[in-house]
N, C-alpha and C positions, 0 to 999 in steps of 0.2 A: 857635062862639064861641072853642073851644080854639085852632083853628088861627090865628084872629084875634090871640088874645093870645099865642101863641107867636112869631108873626111881629113884634110891637109888641116884646115883650121882647128879642127877637134883635136888631132894630134898634137899640133904645136900648142894648143891651149893647155892641153893636159901636162905636156912636159913642162911649160913654163910655170904651172902651178905646183908642180912636184918639186921644181928647183926652187921655187920661194918658200916652199914648206919644209924643205931639208934644212936641218941646223947646219952651220958653216963648218966646214972639213973636206975630206976627199970626195965623199958622194956629191955634196953640193956643187963643189969646183966641176966635177965630170958631168953632172947633170946640166950645168950651164954650157959647157963646151958642146955637149951632144945636141941641146937645144939650138944653140947657134949654127953648128954644122948643118944639122939636117934641114933647118929653115934656110939656109943659103941653097942646099940641093933641091928643096921644094920649091925655091923661087925659080932656079934654074930650070927645072921640069916643066912648071906652069908656063913659064915664059917661052919655052922651047916649043911645047905642046901647042900653045896659041900661034906661035909664029909657023910651024910646020902645016899646021891644019887650017891657018887662017881664020881662026875663030875668035872672036872678041870676048872677053872676059866678062861675065855679070854675075853680080853677088846680091842674094835675097837678104832682106833687113833681118829675117828670123834664122841666122845662119849659126849662131853659137847656142850650145848647150853646156853650161858650165857645171862642173862638179867639184866638190870641195874633198879635202883630206886626199889628195892624189899622191900617188907613189908610182914611179916608174917600175912596176912589177912585171913578171911574167905576162899577165893579161894584156897590157899595153903594148909590150913588145910582141906578142902573138897577133895583136890587131894590125901593128905597122907591117909585120911579115905579110899576113894575109893580103893586106891593101897592096903592097908592092906586086905579090904573085897575080893578083886580080889584073893589075894595070899591065904587067908583062905579057898576059895572054889575050888583052883588049887589041883589036885591030887598029884602034886609034894610037897606039904606043908602039907599033911594029918597027918604026924607023930605029935603025942601030943607034943613033945619037940618044934617044929617049930611052931605049934598052940600057945604054951604058950608065946614063944617070939613075935609072931603077937601081941597077947594080951596084952603084956607087953608095946609095941610100941603104940598101941591104947590108953592104960591108960595114958601113957606119953604125948600123943598128947592131951587128953582131958584136963590133969592137966594143961600144959602149955598154951592151949587154953583160960582156965579159968583165969590164972595168967596174960597173955598178953592183955586180953580184960577187965581187971578191970580198973574201972574209980576213 
């Protein structure tokens, strides 16, 4: 659970920083929407995971590793995709509802990957 939370917080933090660093315009707006929507789905995923497995959420103090000059680039999108695929293969995430939430996160990631890379 600790690794799961660390990865989610890391992804959310990187996305928020990228949003703040982007000049106002189409990409800034899309990064903001992507961040808000994926944050909602991560929240649903963690609360559902905790509820289905009856596991209490615990967070360590040294959870964040911040990075400056973030861009939602292919590398971060690849990290999100790998993270989703890892969770989909985990026995803890076999429940169909959790799989559906992961599918929603994957779909959201692909939609914003397209929107953010439009020329």
